[in-house]
KEVO-566657 format. One record per residue (C-alpha): x, y, z. Coordinates in pm, 1 decimal, decimal comma. Each point is the difference from the previous one (the first is absolute). Example, Ala and Ser with C-alpha at 12.3 -4.5 7.8 and 13.67 -1.06 7.14 Angstrom:
BEGIN
<<1230,0; -450,0; 780,0>> <<137,0; 344,0; -66,0>> 
//
This chain:
BEGIN
<<1265,5; 6491,7; 2357,9>> <<-243,2; 45,1; 291,7>> <<-90,7; 361,8; 86,2>> <<-85,8; 166,0; 332,4>> <<-108,3; 366,2; 21,6>> <<19,1; 145,5; 351,7>> <<-8,8; 344,4; 163,8>> <<183,0; 84,2; 321,5>> <<-218,2; 225,6; 216,8>> <<63,3; 157,1; 340,5>> <<-2,6; 309,7; 218,3>> <<275,5; 258,2; -58,6>> <<345,4; -113,7; 116,8>> <<-92,8; -359,1; 79,5>> <<271,9; -120,2; -238,7>> <<-159,4; -75,3; -339,9>> <<278,0; 133,2; -218,4>> <<275,6; -155,1; 213,3>> <<-181,2; -335,8; -22,2>> <<-13,4; 26,6; -380,5>> <<378,1; 58,9; 0,7>> <<46,4; -327,6; 188,7>> <<-240,4; -192,2; -226,1>> <<202,2; 115,7; -302,0>> <<324,3; -107,4; 167,5>> <<-133,4; -342,9; 99,2>> <<-122,5; -61,9; -356,3>> <<341,5; 97,8; -142,4>> <<-118,6; 314,6; -179,0>> <<335,8; 170,2; 65,8>> <<344,2; -116,6; -112,3>> <<240,1; -98,1; 281,2>> <<225,9; 296,6; -80,0>> <<-285,5; 246,4; -58,5>> <<-15,8; 295,2; 238,5>> <<-362,2; 60,1; 101,3>> <<-133,4; 281,4; 217,3>> <<-242,3; -69,0; 283,4>> <<-369,0; 46,3; -98,5>> <<94,4; -45,4; -365,5>> <<-367,3; 35,7; -103,6>> <<-14,7; 358,2; 132,1>> <<154,9; 160,3; -307,8>> <<-129,8; 354,7; 54,1>> <<237,6; 230,3; 198,6>> <<-278,7; 108,6; 234,6>> <<-99,0; -363,2; 62,0>> <<355,7; -83,1; 101,8>> <<39,6; 309,9; 220,9>> <<-328,8; -45,6; 185,3>> <<-4,7; -380,5; 8,2>> <<-348,8; -16,9; -153,0>> <<-137,0; -152,3; -318,1>> <<-190,5; 254,2; -208,1>> <<-60,0; -186,8; -324,9>> <<-86,7; -365,7; -41,8>> <<286,9; -200,5; -148,3>> <<-11,5; -323,2; -197,0>> <<274,2; -260,7; 17,7>> <<21,7; -369,6; -76,1>> <<209,3; -297,5; 101,8>> <<32,2; -363,1; -106,2>> <<2,5; -244,7; 290,6>> <<-12,4; -379,4; -28,4>> <<-155,2; 10,6; -346,0>> <<-263,4; 261,7; 90,9>> <<-5,7; 355,8; -137,3>> <<-109,1; 228,5; 287,5>> <<-110,1; 356,4; -80,6>> <<22,2; 218,6; 312,2>> <<-156,3; 344,3; 37,2>> <<148,2; 215,3; 276,1>> <<-278,6; 238,6; 100,8>> <<-2,0; 331,7; 190,0>> <<-97,3; -23,9; 366,6>> <<-116,6; 358,4; 44,5>> <<-372,1; 67,5; -43,9>> <<70,8; 301,1; -225,3>> <<115,0; -249,4; -264,1>> <<-282,2; -245,5; 65,7>> <<-121,9; 34,1; -358,2>> <<306,2; -198,8; -107,1>> <<-85,0; -280,8; 246,2>> <<-358,8; -5,9; -118,7>> <<89,0; -43,1; -366,5>> <<270,1; -257,3; 64,8>> <<-261,7; -235,4; 146,0>> <<-132,4; -29,8; -353,4>> <<336,3; -141,1; -115,3>> <<70,6; -272,1; 257,9>> <<-145,0; -325,1; 133,5>> <<132,5; 29,2; 354,0>> <<167,2; 233,5; 244,9>> <<260,4; -21,2; 271,8>> <<-121,1; 203,8; 299,0>> <<308,2; 119,5; 186,4>> <<-37,7; 96,3; 368,0>> <<268,2; 131,8; 235,5>> <<31,5; -246,0; 294,0>> <<50,7; 291,3; 241,5>> <<-254,2; 256,4; -124,5>> <<-272,3; -246,4; -101,3>> <<-286,8; 111,4; -223,1>> <<-16,2; 372,6; -81,1>> <<-249,6; 225,1; -187,6>> <<159,6; -62,7; -339,7>> <<5,8; -374,7; 71,5>> <<-377,8; 19,7; 23,5>> <<-17,7; 214,3; -314,9>> <<209,8; -226,6; -226,0>> <<-157,8; -323,1; 130,6>> <<-346,8; 146,5; -57,6>> <<94,0; 68,2; -364,1>> <<124,1; -359,3; -40,9>> <<-311,4; -155,5; 155,3>> <<-229,9; 219,2; -210,9>> <<173,2; -139,4; -309,0>> <<-27,2; -354,7; 147,4>> <<379,0; -40,4; -16,8>> <<136,1; -286,6; 211,5>> <<237,5; 124,0; 273,3>> <<287,3; -175,8; 172,2>> <<150,8; 168,8; 305,8>> <<365,1; 84,3; 59,4>> <<96,4; 114,0; 350,0>> <<318,5; 200,5; -48,2>> <<268,4; 136,5; 235,9>> <<-12,2; -307,0; 226,1>> <<358,0; 86,0; 105,6>> <<-122,6; 307,9; 191,3>> <<1,2; 2,8; 379,5>> <<-320,5; -1,9; 207,5>> <<-223,9; -145,6; -270,5>> <<-315,9; -199,9; 69,0>> <<-63,4; -210,5; -308,9>> <<-317,6; -158,6; 139,3>> <<-149,4; 342,9; 69,2>> <<89,7; 107,9; -355,4>> <<-170,1; -312,1; -139,9>> <<-310,5; 75,1; 208,1>> <<-7,3; 357,3; -133,2>> <<24,2; -127,6; -359,6>> <<-280,3; -254,8; 48,3>> <<-218,9; 267,2; 164,5>> <<65,0; 229,9; -296,2>> <<-99,1; -272,2; -248,8>> <<-325,5; -59,0; 189,6>> <<-78,8; 374,4; 32,5>> <<48,6; 42,6; -375,5>> <<-239,5; -285,6; -74,0>> <<253,1; -239,1; -153,1>> <<-161,4; -319,2; -138,1>> <<45,6; -316,2; 207,0>> <<255,2; -150,1; -239,5>> <<229,5; 303,5; 50,4>> <<-13,2; -17,2; 383,2>> <<221,7; -310,1; 2,6>> <<289,5; 197,4; -147,0>> <<353,1; -139,5; -19,6>> <<274,4; 184,2; 187,4>> <<373,2; 35,7; -61,9>> <<241,6; 175,9; 237,4>> <<289,4; 212,5; -126,6>> <<269,2; 251,9; 76,6>> <<37,7; 184,0; -329,6>> <<288,2; 201,8; 145,1>> <<194,8; -315,6; 89,5>> <<-118,2; -189,8; -308,4>> <<-147,3; -296,3; 192,5>> <<-332,8; -183,9; -1,4>> <<-183,8; -290,9; 162,0>> <<-345,1; -159,5; 13,9>> <<37,0; -23,3; 380,8>> <<-76,4; 297,5; 224,7>> <<301,8; -75,0; 222,2>> <<267,0; 255,4; -106,8>> <<275,9; -255,6; 70,1>> <<-121,4; -209,0; -298,1>> <<75,1; 278,3; -252,8>> <<213,6; -116,6; -293,3>> <<200,3; 200,0; -253,1>> <<-187,6; 86,5; -317,8>> <<-367,4; 49,7; -89,1>> <<-68,4; -354,7; -118,6>> <<-284,9; -42,4; 251,1>> <<-176,7; 307,6; -145,1>> <<50,4; -98,4; -364,6>> <<-112,5; -358,1; 57,2>> <<-312,2; 120,6; 181,7>> <<-82,3; 227,2; -295,3>> <<29,3; -293,3; -242,0>> <<-204,3; -233,2; 223,4>> <<-277,2; 240,3; 105,8>> <<-51,4; 264,3; -267,9>> <<-203,6; -130,5; -295,0>> <<134,3; 17,6; -353,5>> <<-181,5; 250,1; -226,4>> <<-326,4; -147,4; -135,2>> <<47,8; 93,7; -362,4>> <<-60,8; -115,7; -355,8>> <<304,1; 42,0; -224,9>> <<-188,2; -102,5; -315,0>> <<-294,7; 241,9; 22,1>> <<-32,2; 353,5; -137,2>> <<226,6; 260,6; 166,6>> <<-113,1; 175,4; 319,5>> <<251,5; 226,6; 174,9>> <<-111,6; 260,1; 253,8>> <<216,3; 299,0; 91,4>> <<44,0; 25,8; 378,1>> <<304,1; 229,5; 29,5>> <<152,1; 269,9; -219,4>> <<352,5; 106,0; -84,8>> <<107,2; 272,3; -238,2>> <<292,9; 88,0; -218,2>> <<52,7; 280,0; -251,0>> <<55,0; -233,8; -295,6>> <<-306,8; -225,8; 8,6>> <<-232,5; 190,8; 236,1>> <<-197,0; -199,7; 252,1>> <<94,6; -360,4; 71,2>> <<-276,6; -225,7; 132,7>> <<96,5; -267,4; 256,2>> <<-227,4; -291,2; 86,9>> <<-64,1; -373,4; -11,8>> <<-97,8; -180,2; -319,6>> <<-330,6; -162,3; 100,5>> <<-47,9; -197,1; -321,7>> <<178,7; -74,3; -326,7>> <<339,4; 109,1; -128,3>> <<153,1; 325,8; -118,8>> <<290,7; 70,7; -238,4>> <<193,1; 311,3; -95,3>> <<-151,9; 165,4; -311,8>> <<-343,0; -162,0; 60,5>> <<-297,0; 217,9; -95,9>> <<-236,5; 6,6; 299,2>> <<-317,7; 177,4; 110,5>> <<-35,7; 178,7; 333,8>> <<-333,8; 40,5; 175,5>> <<9,3; 352,5; 148,1>> <<-146,2; 112,5; 333,0>> <<-284,8; 180,7; -176,7>> <<-101,2; -312,0; -195,4>> <<160,9; 104,3; -328,9>> <<270,6; -205,0; -173,5>> <<326,6; 81,3; -172,3>> <<239,8; -209,6; -209,6>> <<374,9; 27,6; 48,8>> <<323,8; -189,6; -56,8>> <<211,2; -151,5; 281,4>> <<323,9; 195,9; -48,5>> <<187,8; -136,2; 302,1>> <<-56,3; -291,1; 237,6>> <<187,2; -22,9; 330,2>> <<42,8; -283,5; 250,5>> <<159,2; 5,6; 345,4>> <<310,3; -195,1; 102,7>> <<147,1; 64,6; 342,1>> <<-1,9; 377,6; 39,7>> <<31,8; 65,7; -374,0>> <<-267,3; 72,9; -260,0>> <<91,9; -176,1; -322,8>> <<-137,1; 23,0; -352,1>> <<-164,8; -326,6; -107,1>> <<-160,1; -117,8; -322,8>> <<-304,2; -183,7; 138,9>> <<-184,5; -86,0; 321,7>> <<-291,8; -220,3; 97,3>> <<-283,6; -19,0; 251,7>> <<105,0; 21,6; 364,8>> <<308,0; 213,4; -63,5>> <<41,2; 357,0; 129,0>> <<118,5; 223,4; -284,5>> <<15,8; 362,8; -111,7>> <<-118,0; 111,9; -344,2>> <<59,6; 318,7; -195,8>> <<-168,8; 122,9; -315,3>> <<-299,9; 205,9; 112,9>> <<123,5; 332,7; 143,9>> <<-317,1; 69,5; 200,6>> <<-81,4; -348,3; 134,4>> <<-174,1; 6,6; 340,1>> <<-26,0; -213,1; 313,1>> <<-296,6; -238,8; -25,3>> <<-7,2; -16,6; -380,0>> <<7,6; -346,0; -162,7>> <<226,0; -83,4; -294,4>> <<-164,5; -268,7; -217,5>> <<66,4; -198,3; -314,3>> <<-52,1; 220,0; -309,0>> <<-374,2; 67,8; -43,7>> <<-97,5; -258,3; 269,2>> <<-94,9; 233,8; 281,1>> <<-72,3; -170,0; 336,3>> <<67,1; 255,6; 275,7>> <<76,6; -113,1; 354,8>> <<-185,5; 168,5; 291,5>> <<128,6; 352,1; 65,1>> <<242,2; 54,1; 289,4>> <<-137,5; 222,0; 277,9>> <<227,9; 290,9; 89,2>> <<-33,6; 186,0; 331,2>> <<-52,8; 372,3; -48,0>> <<244,6; 268,2; 124,6>> <<-74,3; 127,4; 351,0>> <<233,6; 301,9; 18,5>> <<78,3; 294,4; -227,8>> <<250,1; 285,2; -15,6>> <<50,6; 301,1; -222,6>> <<329,4; 5,5; -192,5>> <<106,5; 330,7; -155,5>> <<293,4; 180,8; -157,8>> <<234,9; 154,8; 253,5>> <<-111,6; 360,1; 72,8>> <<250,2; 79,6; 278,8>> <<262,1; 278,4; -30,6>> <<268,2; -272,3; -26,9>> <<-163,8; -166,8; -301,7>> <<252,3; -114,4; -261,7>> <<307,5; 28,8; 224,3>> <<33,4; -375,7; 48,2>> <<-199,7; -213,5; -243,6>> <<8,8; -30,8; -379,2>> <<-355,3; -125,6; -58,7>> <<-230,6; 285,8; 99,5>> <<-265,4; 55,4; -265,1>> <<-362,5; -108,5; 9,7>> <<52,5; -200,5; -319,9>> <<285,8; -203,5; 148,6>> <<-186,7; -66,5; 326,6>> <<-315,9; -102,1; -186,3>> <<193,1; -238,9; -227,0>> <<163,1; -160,2; 305,2>> <<-326,9; -39,5; 191,1>> <<-181,7; -155,9; -293,5>> <<296,6; -228,8; -69,3>> <<-35,4; -128,4; 357,3>> <<-364,8; -85,7; -62,2>> <<112,5; -222,9; -289,5>> <<137,5; -256,9; 245,6>> <<-178,7; 85,1; 327,5>> <<-371,7; -62,1; -43,4>> <<-70,5; 102,8; 362,7>> <<108,9; 356,2; -85,2>> <<-238,2; 253,2; -156,4>> <<100,7; 342,3; -138,4>> <<-217,6; 284,5; -128,4>> <<97,0; 355,4; -78,6>> <<-178,2; 289,0; 170,9>> <<-140,6; 218,8; -283,5>> <<177,4; 330,8; -72,6>> <<284,1; -75,6; 242,0>> <<341,8; -160,6; 27,3>> <<-125,0; -246,3; 262,6>> <<-122,9; -359,3; 2,0>> <<-210,6; -210,2; 236,6>> <<196,3; -321,2; 61,6>> <<-192,3; -280,9; 172,3>> <<146,2; -313,8; 155,3>> <<-39,3; -262,6; 269,8>> <<178,8; 181,1; 283,3>> <<269,7; 240,9; 114,8>> <<281,8; -247,7; -66,9>> <<-129,4; -71,5; -352,0>> <<5,6; 371,1; -92,8>> <<315,0; 68,9; 203,9>> <<197,0; -259,1; -200,7>> <<-108,6; 166,8; -327,2>> <<112,0; 341,2; 130,9>> <<334,7; -141,4; 115,3>> <<61,6; -163,3; -339,8>> <<-80,0; 328,0; -180,1>> <<233,0; 191,9; 233,3>> <<288,1; -237,4; -77,8>> <<-65,8; 37,4; -371,8>> <<59,7; 377,0; 19,2>> <<-355,6; 135,8; 30,1>> <<-106,9; 303,6; 196,8>> <<-362,5; 16,4; 111,9>> <<-226,2; 92,9; 290,5>> <<-259,9; -224,6; 160,7>> <<-293,7; 58,7; 232,1>> <<-107,8; -176,9; 315,2>> <<-146,4; -344,7; -79,4>> <<-377,0; -23,6; 47,9>> <<-234,1; -297,9; -3,3>> <<-237,7; -52,8; -290,4>> <<-361,2; 44,6; 108,6>> <<-272,0; -195,9; -183,2>> <<-360,1; 110,5; -28,4>> <<-257,8; -281,8; -5,6>> <<-372,7; 89,5; -15,6>> <<76,6; 350,4; 125,7>> <<199,0; -128,0; 301,6>> <<375,1; 66,0; 29,0>> <<216,6; -304,9; 70,4>> <<365,3; -2,0; 106,6>> <<261,0; -279,6; 20,4>> <<60,8; -176,1; 332,7>> <<302,9; -204,9; 95,6>> <<93,5; -282,9; 233,5>> <<269,9; 142,8; 226,9>> <<239,5; -202,7; 214,9>> <<237,6; 161,0; 249,2>> <<274,2; -166,9; 206,7>> <<139,8; 225,1; 273,1>> <<195,0; -30,4; 325,7>> <<-246,9; 2,7; 289,5>> <<116,2; 342,5; 125,6>> <<-138,7; 170,8; -312,6>> <<-338,9; -173,5; -18,0>> <<-192,4; 279,3; 175,1>> <<128,1; 276,6; -230,4>> <<-66,6; -207,9; -312,4>> <<-353,6; -93,7; 106,2>> <<-78,0; 366,3; 72,0>> <<139,4; 141,0; -325,1>> <<-143,4; -265,5; -232,9>> <<-334,4; 7,2; 185,0>> <<-24,3; 375,2; -68,0>> <<23,9; -82,2; -371,8>> <<-313,8; -212,1; -7,5>> <<167,6; -342,0; 31,8>> <<-213,1; -288,3; 125,2>> <<186,4; -256,9; 211,7>> <<-48,1; -361,9; -106,1>> <<252,1; -181,9; 219,9>> <<269,4; 57,4; 262,0>> <<258,7; -263,7; 87,5>> <<246,6; 86,7; 277,9>> <<318,2; -197,4; 60,6>> <<286,7; 41,8; 242,0>> <<169,5; 290,3; -178,8>> <<-220,3; 93,1; -295,9>> <<-366,6; 42,0; -90,7>> <<-164,5; -68,6; -335,8>> <<-292,0; 234,3; -78,0>> <<-237,4; -68,2; -289,3>> <<-230,8; 270,5; -137,5>> <<-227,8; 81,2; -290,2>> <<70,7; 359,5; -97,5>> <<-88,1; 248,4; -278,4>> <<291,8; 33,8; -246,3>> <<-21,6; 378,5; 52,2>> <<92,7; -45,6; 364,3>> <<336,3; -155,0; -90,7>> <<111,0; 292,2; -219,9>> <<248,9; 193,6; 208,7>> <<-12,0; -255,1; 284,5>> <<303,8; -217,4; -75,2>> <<256,4; 272,1; 85,6>> <<-186,2; 75,3; 323,3>> <<-13,0; -372,9; 78,6>> <<376,8; -44,2; -37,7>> <<60,1; 302,8; 226,7>> <<-241,9; -126,3; 267,3>> <<161,0; -346,9; 4,4>> <<357,4; 134,7; -32,7>> <<41,8; -215,1; -310,4>> <<-80,4; -328,3; 176,9>> <<-356,3; -37,6; -129,9>> <<-101,4; -209,9; -301,6>> <<-304,0; 111,6; -198,7>> <<-153,6; -166,7; -305,5>> <<-331,3; 46,4; -175,0>> <<-189,8; -137,3; -298,3>> <<-312,7; 108,9; -189,1>> <<-316,6; -163,2; 133,4>> <<-308,0; 152,6; -166,0>> <<-194,6; 317,7; -73,0>> <<-238,4; 124,1; 274,4>> <<-221,0; 309,8; 37,2>> <<218,3; 304,5; 61,0>> <<52,6; 129,0; 354,2>> <<-90,7; 366,5; 38,9>> <<321,1; 99,3; 177,1>> <<314,8; 177,5; -112,8>> <<276,3; -261,3; -12,1>> <<348,7; -16,2; -141,3>> <<112,0; 358,8; 58,1>> <<307,0; 75,5; 212,1>> <<-102,9; 194,4; 310,8>> <<341,0; 147,4; 85,7>> <<121,2; 318,6; -170,2>> <<319,3; 51,0; -202,7>> <<282,4; 253,0; -22,8>> <<-2,8; 170,9; -341,7>> <<286,3; 202,3; -149,4>> <<-69,9; 368,5; -73,4>> <<313,1; 70,9; -207,5>> <<194,6; -164,5; -283,7>> <<369,3; -70,0; 59,8>> <<234,6; -229,4; 191,4>> <<-89,9; -105,7; 356,8>> <<250,7; 126,9; 257,3>> <<99,9; -146,1; 339,6>> <<-78,1; 336,0; 164,5>> <<-360,5; 2,5; -131,9>> <<-65,6; -369,4; 68,9>> <<125,8; 37,3; 358,0>> <<-272,9; 257,9; 65,2>> <<-273,5; -195,4; -182,1>> <<57,5; -352,0; 132,9>> <<-136,6; 88,2; 343,7>> <<-337,9; 36,7; -176,4>> <<-10,7; -366,6; -104,0>> <<183,5; -272,2; -194,5>> <<213,6; 87,5; -303,8>> <<-0,5; -195,5; -327,9>> <<302,1; 181,1; -146,3>> <<359,2; 76,8; 98,7>> <<223,6; 303,9; -56,8>> <<103,3; 39,1; -364,7>> <<-333,7; -125,6; -135,6>> <<-146,5; 203,5; -286,3>> <<-350,8; 116,4; 94,7>> <<-268,8; 212,6; -162,0>> <<-301,2; 195,1; 122,2>> <<-285,2; -239,0; 76,1>> <<223,6; -305,9; 54,1>> <<-73,3; -209,3; 310,9>> <<320,6; -11,1; 205,8>> <<-124,0; -145,1; 329,9>> <<-286,7; -99,7; 227,5>> <<-154,5; 249,9; 242,4>> <<-70,4; -92,1; 360,8>> <<-357,6; 123,1; -34,7>> <<-291,6; -62,7; -236,6>> <<55,1; 315,1; -209,2>> <<246,7; 70,6; -280,3>> <<278,3; 245,5; 79,7>> <<189,2; 208,8; -258,8>> <<371,1; 18,3; 89,9>> <<320,1; 141,6; -149,3>> <<278,4; -260,7; -18,0>> <<235,8; 191,6; -233,5>> <<64,7; 286,8; 246,2>> <<367,8; 81,4; 51,8>> <<156,6; 144,0; 311,7>> <<75,5; 370,0; -29,3>> <<373,6; 64,2; 2,0>> <<133,4; 306,4; 181,7>> <<347,6; 137,2; 71,0>> <<-69,9; -12,9; 374,0>> <<196,0; -275,1; 167,3>> <<-205,8; -219,8; 231,0>> <<111,3; -16,3; 361,4>> <<-50,8; -376,1; -9,5>> <<72,7; -244,6; -279,7>> <<-295,8; -115,8; -208,4>> <<-120,4; -341,1; 106,3>> <<7,8; -272,7; -265,5>> <<-351,2; -64,2; -135,0>> <<-113,5; -354,0; 85,8>> <<-312,7; -103,7; -190,8>> <<-225,7; -299,1; 43,1>> <<6,6; -269,1; -268,1>> <<-285,9; 67,7; -244,3>> <<-271,8; -259,6; -60,4>> <<75,3; -191,9; -320,6>> <<-310,2; -44,7; -215,1>> <<-18,0; -277,3; -258,6>> <<-217,1; 39,6; -310,2>> <<-276,0; -218,0; 153,0>> <<22,8; 198,6; 324,0>> <<-44,8; 326,8; -195,5>> <<-304,2; -132,7; -187,8>> <<-139,4; -125,2; 330,5>> <<69,7; 331,9; 174,7>> <<-138,1; 271,4; -227,4>> <<-350,7; 146,4; 21,3>> <<-234,9; 79,9; -288,5>> <<132,6; 359,5; -26,4>> <<356,4; -129,1; -47,6>> <<208,2; -174,5; -268,1>> <<315,8; -208,2; -24,6>> <<251,6; 124,3; -256,8>> <<196,1; -290,7; -152,9>> <<337,7; 43,2; -173,9>> <<275,1; -253,3; -85,0>> <<211,3; 98,6; 301,5>> <<-258,6; 93,3; 263,5>> <<-361,6; 51,8; 99,9>> <<-143,7; 299,1; 181,1>> <<-332,1; 64,8; 169,2>> <<-162,2; 334,0; -81,8>> <<-323,8; 194,8; 25,1>> <<-220,0; 20,9; -311,1>> <<-7,9; 380,7; 46,6>> <<364,9; 101,2; 37,0>> <<-47,8; 372,9; 68,0>> <<-24,5; 54,2; 377,0>> <<-247,3; 293,2; -13,7>> <<-231,6; -169,6; -251,4>> <<7,5; -324,5; 198,3>> <<-94,3; 176,0; 325,1>> <<-295,0; 167,7; -173,6>> <<-112,1; -336,5; -140,2>> <<31,5; -171,0; 342,6>> <<-197,6; 279,3; 169,1>> <<-275,3; -25,3; -261,8>> <<-12,1; -379,5; 44,8>> <<-31,2; 31,7; 378,6>> <<-285,7; 249,2; -41,1>> <<-183,7; -237,6; -233,9>> <<48,4; -286,8; 245,5>> <<-161,3; 209,9; 275,9>> <<-289,1; 89,2; -232,2>> <<68,8; 375,0; 12,0>> 
//
């Protein structure tokens, strides 16, 4: 049977996973009476809730005598390491672009990865059923992007298919009225345009690990494409390690992919995408070879982490009230287990402490890990994210990002002022009737703590996306710290309506009456740029004197709801986020009010050089 290996790449929310659903349906991967959820490839709860793909997924379909392996890739730059490694497994890619939004920062990022690997792209313009689309403008944007990224001449004449993944229709004609039910146009284009794997089934085995999975029974599972030869269960093989050493092991399990299922198989040959188990510590980039015939393939380049946070055991007064997994040993086991399948994540323990430095590719990358741990019953505390600074020849370098902002025209002035103050360099500005697209190059530090401010400034109507660009010499300015002060609780207890009524005139509350609070917990935002210690557990004194007028009912403002990402984005370097299975709280590192005031006064004196 003919084989095609293809990755689907796109910006976040341009419809990759929905398109895969429709490809599976068209190829008959589901029974007629089978109930299938939307976005069936997003198996993780968080993926389904947020509508994003976090981990690359492998599926396969048989269509007109051709076996098509499809890899659904993440669109967010924080998970770009997955996209990068997948390019080593495929012979072509389907670049998906929203007909309304056009090319976006992550479109550039994923296409750049494909072109660097010299992977042939075909283009799919999705959501052609949307109103007010300009397909010709979208095509022009795509061609411009190909040229800017230095695509070879043979890739500039790319084939295009037009789809509505939501409606399950496709066509080779850009006129939306020509759309037909099913994804036959897409599947046929894949067969016609994407080359079959150039492999040798009779040679010695070469299989390179591109992705990892993990289970408690067999340890790490290596996923990749067989580049040469055949492999069978129980074969003795030799792996060429990253450090140049070799190790012999036995293939304990061999898995293939059929539809959305991973099935145990007995053998596989060159060109097929499979998963193997047998070596508990196998790594991405290592080559599995025929026994004692070591011929390693070129190593896979992995982008380094750009952001780090400190994870620690929960030290708040409420520690242990909510979660079951609290100890340093449990947290360490969980963090290191995550590194078994996520090669973009790095963990190292801080000596003589119950804290760890956890490094990743961005706030979302680390935020997803924290959210998963919270749901599993862990309690922990985490610091403000900070960028990883490199030192090259005695010069400090910091990461920079390509930033793209779409905002209604009325907010352009405020956005340009606030992002300009953070050292952003404008690259392009494109104004339309109602909205303006702003493109910047900006230090990653400048975006820490900015997203919440951005959503407030644009009243939730702005769209902001960014992707790592490169390391540049570090700017000598203080970026990434919140400039506004916070309201900090002075007492431990339960917040009362009476106390909150008197405090809320000072700023914006994060809590409501009945919330358990402790000394040092952040309960609101001050109006001014200093922190303010407040008592929110104060009760009204009761007397036996009857009031001449009835007490008025207390009417309080609705507090600001803070998501986990918003909390991580909001805190400063002297603050932490406490994570428990049922909630998260922002707090000061120094909980005692008197000690904290002394520390702040000493810090201000040092800043003035006294």
